[in-house]
C-alpha positions as CSV (number, residue, x, y, z in Angstrom):
1,M,0.0,0.0,0.0
2,N,1.0,3.6,-0.5
3,G,0.7,6.5,1.9
4,N,-3.0,7.2,1.2
5,G,-4.0,3.6,1.9
6,F,-5.0,2.7,-1.6
7,D,-4.1,-0.6,-3.2
8,W,-5.7,-3.1,-5.6
9,P,-5.5,-6.9,-6.1
10,G,-2.6,-7.6,-8.5
11,R,-0.8,-4.3,-7.8
12,L,3.0,-4.7,-8.0
13,G,4.7,-2.6,-5.5
14,G,7.5,-0.5,-6.9
15,N,6.3,-1.1,-10.5
16,P,6.6,2.3,-12.2
17,A,3.5,1.7,-14.4
18,H,1.4,0.7,-11.3
19,D,2.8,3.7,-9.4
20,L,1.7,5.9,-12.3
21,V,-1.9,4.5,-12.2
22,I,-2.0,5.5,-8.5
23,A,-0.7,9.0,-9.4
24,Y,-3.3,9.3,-12.2
25,L,-6.2,8.2,-10.0
26,T,-5.1,10.4,-7.1
27,I,-4.4,13.6,-9.1
28,D,-6.9,13.4,-12.0
29,I,-9.8,11.4,-10.8
30,Q,-9.4,12.4,-7.2
31,K,-12.1,11.4,-4.7
32,N,-14.9,12.3,-7.2
33,A,-17.4,9.5,-7.3
34,Q,-18.9,10.6,-10.6
35,W,-15.4,10.7,-12.3
36,A,-14.5,7.3,-10.8
37,E,-17.8,5.8,-12.1
38,E,-17.2,7.3,-15.6
39,L,-13.7,6.0,-15.7
40,L,-14.7,2.5,-14.8
41,Q,-17.6,2.5,-17.2
42,K,-15.5,3.8,-20.1
43,T,-12.7,1.2,-19.3
44,R,-15.3,-1.6,-19.5
45,E,-16.9,-0.2,-22.7
46,V,-13.5,-0.1,-24.5
47,K,-12.4,-3.4,-23.2
48,S,-15.6,-5.1,-24.4
49,G,-15.5,-3.4,-27.8
50,Q,-18.6,-1.3,-27.3
51,I,-16.5,1.7,-28.1
52,S,-13.1,1.5,-29.9
53,S,-11.2,3.9,-27.7
54,W,-11.6,6.7,-25.2
55,E,-9.4,9.5,-23.9
56,R,-9.5,12.0,-21.0
57,I,-7.2,14.9,-20.5
58,G,-7.0,15.7,-16.8
59,N,-5.1,18.0,-14.4
60,A,-1.8,16.3,-14.9
61,Y,-2.2,13.3,-17.2
62,W,-3.5,12.3,-20.6
63,L,-5.3,8.9,-20.5
64,R,-6.0,6.9,-23.6
65,L,-8.0,3.6,-23.4
66,F,-7.7,0.9,-26.0
67,P,-9.1,-2.6,-26.1
68,D,-6.0,-4.3,-24.8
69,H,-4.1,-1.6,-23.0
70,V,-4.2,1.9,-21.5
71,E,-1.7,4.7,-22.1
72,I,-1.0,7.3,-19.4
73,E,1.2,10.3,-20.3
74,E,2.3,13.2,-18.1
75,D,0.7,16.3,-19.3
76,Y,1.8,18.9,-16.8
77,T,5.2,20.0,-18.3
78,E,6.0,22.0,-21.4
79,E,7.7,18.9,-22.9
80,T,5.4,16.0,-23.7
81,G,6.1,13.0,-21.6
82,E,6.4,9.4,-22.8
83,A,3.2,7.4,-22.7
84,I,3.4,4.4,-20.4
85,K,1.4,1.4,-21.4
86,I,-0.6,-0.7,-18.9
87,A,-2.6,-3.8,-19.5
88,I,-6.3,-2.9,-19.6
89,N,-7.1,-5.7,-17.1
90,D,-4.6,-4.2,-14.6
91,F,-6.1,-0.7,-15.1
92,E,-9.7,-2.0,-14.8
93,A,-8.8,-3.7,-11.5
94,A,-7.2,-0.4,-10.2
95,A,-10.2,1.7,-11.4
96,A,-12.7,-0.7,-9.7
97,A,-10.7,-0.6,-6.5
98,W,-10.4,3.2,-6.7
99,Q,-14.2,3.5,-7.1
100,E,-14.6,1.4,-4.0
101,F,-12.0,3.4,-2.2
102,V,-13.8,6.7,-3.0
103,R,-17.1,5.3,-1.8
104,Q,-15.5,4.4,1.5
105,H,-13.6,7.7,2.0
106,T,-16.1,10.4,1.0
């Protein structure tokens, strides 16, 4: 677990991609139940093929969802960051855990 008490099943501690997911959820989704619900819904829609892709530009990150992976790119500096790829199943597990975390802590 990290400092805010958030974790999810399958999270690899010290994994830079998983750490980035936590940063994304904390900074861009925050403890906003509506945003957490939308994120999980869009992740599942893209994963199932209901929609081909989806993106969200937030406070600090640019998120792009694709059927098999997610890309998160830092978007808070003048220079564009490198997109980090995360398996969509890992991201979905994190998004579902974040939604539950938000429910419990708001």
